[in-house]
C-alpha positions, 0 to 999 in steps of 0.5 A: 425515183423510178416509175412503174414501167422502169420498176417492172422492167428491173424486177423482170431482169432481176428474176431472169438473173435469179433464174440464170444463177439457179441454172448455172449452179445446176450445171456447175456444182459446188462452185457458188462463188465462181457462179456469183463472180461470173454474174457480177462481171457480166453486170459490171462489164469486166473480165475474170481471172480464175485460179484453181486446180484442174477439174474444178469446172472452170471451163464448164462454168463459162461455157454454161454462161455463154449458152444461157445468154445467147452469146458466141463462145470461143476457147483458146488454149494458151501454149508457149508457142502461141502467137499474138496473131493467133488471138487477134487475127491477121491480114491474109493475102488473097491471090484472087484479088491481089489484096490483103484481107483481115481474117478475124481471130478468136477475140472477136467472139462475145465470151472468150476463155483464155485457158491456162493464160500463164503458159504463154509468153508476155508478148501473147498475154499483152495481145489481150491488153488492148482488147480488154481495156479498149474493146478493140484490136489493132493489126497493122494500120487498121483498128477493128472494134470488138463486139459490144458484149465482150468478156474474157475469162482467163484461167490459171493452174496454181499447182504446175508452175514449170513452163509458166510465165507470170502475168505482168502487173499491167495485165493483171490490173485489166481483170475486174476480178481475181477468183480463187476456187477450191475443191467442192465439199462432200455433198457437192462431190456426191452430187457431181458423181451422181450427175456424171453417172446419169450422163454416162447412162445416155451412152455418151450422147450429147444432151440438148443445149440449154435454152437461152435465158437472157438475150444480149439486149437483156444483159445491156438493160440489166447493166444499166439498171445495176449501175444505177443502184444507189451508193450513199456518199458515206459508203462511197467514201468507205470503199475509197478509203479501203483502196487508199489504205493499200497505198498508205498502209503505214497509217494502219501500223508498221506490219501492214506497211512492211507487207505491202510493196505496191497498192491498188490503182484507181481501177480498183476503186472503179471496180469496187464501186461497180461490183458492189452495185452489181452485188446489191442488184443481184440481191434484189436491192436498189441501194448498196450496203457495206456487206455488198462491198465486203462480198466482193472486195477480196476478188477486186483487190487480190491481184492488185495488192502487190506483197513485199518480199517480207510478206512472202517470206512470212507466208502472208497472202493477199487475202490476209492483208485485205482482211486486216485492212477491213478490220482497220478501216472504220465503217461509215 
């Protein structure tokens, strides 16, 4: 049971996040799911993989988030000739002192956009593994800690596959969420057109940067209160059973067994727990409901459930498999 000061602090943070969500939705028109997943990842202290066609405001969204939480932002364009040192940094020889000095790379920022991550080969993608999992960088014999607030948002283009490299499963598992976004509807498209027209009237002049709505200390405090949201033992068992069902799908029928080659790892259980708590907190509750689990389960499992060749041949997608599991795993 929280005392009055703690309750007041939680209410203030929830109001600040509500204002942050509203501000992001004004900047990123027609992509409410992307905005919500950014906030969930921020609260759950994880990373996002965002997949969508070009021009759907993926870069705009993460830049807008960084500006509104007073965070350092850096964008890295992944290309086939990128090197691991281009991300981590490298030791540079200084003739003046006759010694090597470590020059920090872009991963030492608070929020990093890995744009078109699948355009770089595996050795570059693997340079993110240690950073994403352990929040540190090892170069040579030295290990350097990353900022306490550290989030990677990687993007993929599902249209162009020529000259791309599929992300290894170990890399995918480090992403808290895999978000897929589509084209905006007619109303959102019209709003985007009007916003672009309004911006053009200013003769291309740069608009004033938005004021930060949250400090880094606010983000850390919000994380603590969000992760303290109550999750009933029965609901805890339910989300665990969902993940376990991906590994033993045969108990739910031969069709699912034929579709799933590999199930989700224990990271999926942890991610589903943290994200469900974040969803409940963003909804203004101090307890988790089944709909909080359902709201985020596709993004948590989409990249962790590996489909069989039979499923791919039949045109079955991971979202269909997850939806079928939700129908079959009984609610508490």
